[in-house]
N, C-alpha and C positions, 0 to 999 in steps of 0.2 A: 404547547406551550404556547399561551400568551405572548405576544409582544410585550406586553408591560413586565412580565415576571421574565421575559428574556434580558429586558433592559434591567431590571435589577441584578441578573445573575452577571451581567457583563461588571455592571458596576461594581459588584463585589469583588470579581477578577481584576478589576482594575487596582482596588483597593491593596489586594493580595500582593499584587505585583508590585505597587509602590513600597509596601512593606519590605518585600523581597529586595527591590533595589538599594534601600538605605544600606542594607550589606552588600549588593552584587551589583556593581556599577558595572551593566555591562557594556558599554561603552570603552570602559578601560579595559587594555589586552591582558594585564595582571591578572585575571580569572583565568584567560586560555595557558591551553597546555604549552610550553616553549616551544615544541616545533611545529607550533599552527598558530601562534600568536599573532603573527603577519594578518592572519585572515580572522581576527576575532569580530570585529562590528562591523555591519552593512546597514545602512541608513533604511530603515522603515518607508521613509519618504520615497525612497528608490521605487519602492513598490505598490503606489497609490493605484495606479490601473486595476491589480488584480484588487486591491481592497474595496474596490466601488463596486467589484462584480459579485461581492459576498455583503456588500453592506444592507442590511435590512430596510434602511430607510431610501433606498435606490429603488426605485419601480421597476417593476419587470420586465416594462415594456424598453425602458434603457439599458438593462441588462443584457438583455439578449440582442439589442442592436450591436453593442460595446463587443459583447462576447463572440458574435458571429463574425462581424469585422475582426477582429482580434487573431480567432481561430482561422478566418481563410488565408491571414498572412502567415500565420505558422505554416501551414499546410503548403503554401505557395512557396515558401523559403524549402520547406522540406524537398519536394518534386523539383524544386529548381537547381538545388545543390547536387555535387558530381559525387555519388557513392561508389564505396569499395565493395559493395554489394550488389546483388540483383535484387530489386524490390518489386513485386507483385502487389496489385491490389484485387481482391474481392469483394463482393456484396454477398453476404452469406444470409440464411434465413433465419429468424426470430427463434429463440430458444420457446420450450413447451409453454410459460408462464405467459410470453408475449409472442407469438410465433406470427403475429402479422406486421412486426415490425424489423425490418432488416437489419444489419449490421455491416459496418466496412473492417476490413481486417486488411492487415499488410503482411506480407511475408518475405523474411529476408533471409536472402539465401549469398553464404558466401561464394566466391568465385569457384572454388578447387573444394565444393563440396561433392561427397560421394551421392549416387543417385537415389538410393533406398534404406530406408532403417537409421536415419538419422536423429541425431538425440535433438530435442524442442528446449529453449527458452521462451516461456510465452510470460511476455515482457509487459506490465502495465505500467503507464507513462503515468508519472502524478502532477501536480500542480493546484492543491487546494480545494479540489471539487469544480472550480470556476475556468482553469485552462488546461491544455493539453499539447504540451510542446514536447513533439520527438526529437527535434532540433536539438536539446539540452542533453539529450540522455546516450550514452556509447553503446546503443546498441547493437551497430555493426562490428565494433571492437568485441564486446560478448560473444558474439557469434562466431566470427572470426578465430577468438584466444581459443573459445571453448568446442569449436567445430562442431557447431551445433547450426539448425535454422530457427529462426526468431519469428515468434507470430507476437503482433501488434494490433490488439483491437481497438477501435476507435468507438470510446464509448459516450454516451450522451451525459452531460454536465451537469451542475443544479440548476443553473438559470438556464436549461434546455427541458428538464423533467427531472422530478422528485425520484427520491427513493422508492420502488428498487429497480429504477430504470438501468442506471449504469451496471447494477449486478445481473439483470438480466441481458444486458449485452454482452457482457465478459461471459457470461455461462454459454451462449449463442455463440460467441465464437468459438469458445473450447468445444463444445458440442461438435460442429461443423469441424473443424482440425482434426477430431477423434474419428468422426465419419469419413473423412477424404486422409486418411494416415497414408494409403498407397499411392494414390494421385500426387500429394505433397512428398512423398518421400520422405516420411517421420516415420518413427515409433512410437507408438501411440502410449508403450510402458516407460517412456525416457523422459518425460515432460517436468519440468523445473519450473514453478511462478516464481516472479522476481519482482521487484517494484521499490522504489522508495515516497517516503513521505504520503500522500493519497495514495500511490501506486502499493506503497505497502499494506496503507489499509485496506484496499480493494482486493488484493492478492490473499488475503488472510481473510476475508469476508466470503470472497469467490471459494475458498477453499471449503467451506463449511457447506456452502450452495452444490459443491460438485460431490462432497462426502455422501449427501441427503438424492443423490443421484447415479451413486456407484460407482462415480469417476474417483481415481487412486493416484491424486499427482506424486513425482518420485520426489519430491520436496520443494519447500518454500523458502528465499532467501529475502528479509524486507531491510530497510534502513528507514529509522525515523518515523516508522509507522503510527496512525493514530488505532487506538484499541477501544476509545471509552468517549462517551458524550458528558457522561454524568459526573457531578461533581461530589466530589467523597471529601471530606475534610481538607478541601484547598488543594488536593492532589493533581486535581487536572489545571491548577493556577501556578505554573511553575515559571519563573521568568525565562526570556530567550531571543532570540532575534524577531521568529516567527510567533507571538505570543497567543498563550491561551485565550485570549478574548479575539484575536482574529481565528483561532481555529473553531470556537463555538460560532461565529458570524458564518464560516464554511458550513459546518455540520447543522446549523438550525434550517439554513437555506436549503441543504438539501434532504433534510428528515421533517421540516415543518414543525406540525402540533406533536408529533414523536420524539421530539427532541429532548432531551435530559428526561427522559421516562424509562419505565420497563415494557414499552410498547411496541421494539423491536428486538430481534435475535441477533446472533451471531451473525447472520446474513447480511447483517447491517454494519454493525463493528464487534470484531472478534471477542472483546472483555465482555458481551452481552453473554459468552458461554457458560455453561455449568460444566462441572468437571465432567459430567456422564457426555455432554456435548462432544467434548475433545477427544473420548474415546478414538482410537483410530484413526487420528486426524495425522496428515504427512508430517512428516520429518521436516524440523522449524530451526530455521537461525534468523535471531533477530538481531538486530544492530541499536542501538540508542545512543544518545548525546548525553551526559550531566543533566544540561539544563535545556534538554528537550521538553515539550508540553506534554503531558499524557505520559510520563515515563510511568508513575505510579501505576496507571492502568495498564500498561506492557509488562509491568512486573509481575502484577497480578492473573494478566492472561498466560505469563510463561507460568507461574506458580499453579495454573489449572492443567496444562500441560504435563507438569512433572508428575504430577497426582493422577492422571490418566494414565502415564508409562507411556507417554509419547516419546519420541527422540526429537530432545529440543534442546537447542542454546541459545543463550542471552549474552549479549556483550554491550556493556556501558563504559563508554568512553569519557575519563575526566576531562574537564578544562574543554569542552566542547558542547556547541550551540545546536539546534537543528540543523541550521545551515550549513556547521561542519561538517555532522553526519553525510548529510544529503549530497552537498557538493563535492566531499572526499569521491561518488562513484559518479560523477556526472562531468561532462564535459563542458567548454564555453565557459569556464570560472576562473578566467586566470592562469598565472602558475601553482603548478601543485607543489604544497609543502611536503616536510616529511611525514607529518603526521595524517594528511589526508593520502598520501600513498600507502602508508600502512593499513590506513581504514581499507583501502580499494583493495587491498593484497589480499588481507583477510576474506574482503566479503568475496572475490574471485575464488579462493581458495573453495569456500562453502559452496558455491556453485560446482566446481567441479568435484566435491565429495558427493554431492547427491547426484551428480551423472555416473561418477565412478563405482560408487556403492550403492548397495538395495538398503536403507536406514531403518524402512516402514517394518512396524510390528504386527505385522495381522493376527498373529497368536496372540495376541492383549486382547483383541477385542471376542474373541472365543473365551477367552480365560473371564473376562468380566461378565459375558453372558454366564458363563455357569457359577461366577461367583453371587449373581444378582438374582438368579433362580433359586439357587441355595436359602437365600436371604428373606426370599419373598414364600419359600415354603417355610420356613421355621415362623414366620408369622402368620401363615393359614393355619398351622397347627396349635400354636397360642389361642 
């Protein structure tokens, strides 16, 4: 997609948001759920640095300079903080599709964890594809509460490398984890993928990559994930604190000329999948806010999971926007309110569901193979 066409798309998005805002003034807390209205609006001006990193008009050199500086600050903060869990850092080999590119992986182990056969939370940190701030996410709390080991891959961001670099990095971390299960003290059949915002987007995309390579995570739990980059009747432009124009900026930088096209598959964004692609997909729990961007892309993807007979749940929270949903399951965002606590409790319970029950449906794959074979056989007779 050309820069000119991208600008036209953003212009159209801005117009649609303006139309929506005549009705829904997102600065007015009356639109928020009463239990969370005090956390309704966040001034986008507070996020200027992030906006700069996915602004197409900023040079790649400037993005690289700013991005590296900010990421180093995040990492310095992480390693200088006193942790409640033991944190180990590894450099692991690249995946089959990019074998010469090593990946950094952090392993989070609660103090009282047993020495072997532990459950695993494979956690993908979010950040609009332009930042990766592990300090903002409750990785240690989740590992302690669910008595599991955390795997946190440090993937390349859009200002470092375009798609599929991030997916390759996530794939490499998962393969290394699976290959070294005994050394890490984990059970390779009890791995749950999770993430919010971009973390959820990449967790879902990774699941399609893993499916192609024969891996079968026990489940996926996401919050406010992006699943599509294509405009469909304005569905990608729904007003919210992190609006859809900003989302398009980030995805455009990541996908480049493949943005807003059908040239990428579900290993880039989940809703590029067909129903057939979703057959045998891991059990999936998805959370979305009423005014989240890409809400309709998520609904469409959820429908595909249902048609493929994959185990799936989809929750939409009324009177909430992107940050209401995402920030309910992260830390460092001020005092929690009743609404965010409720969302966080549901999120935690679904992670536990994935660990406690095997909700995968391997028989569906075989049933579909038989059904499609019969259909093809009938066609060949005709």
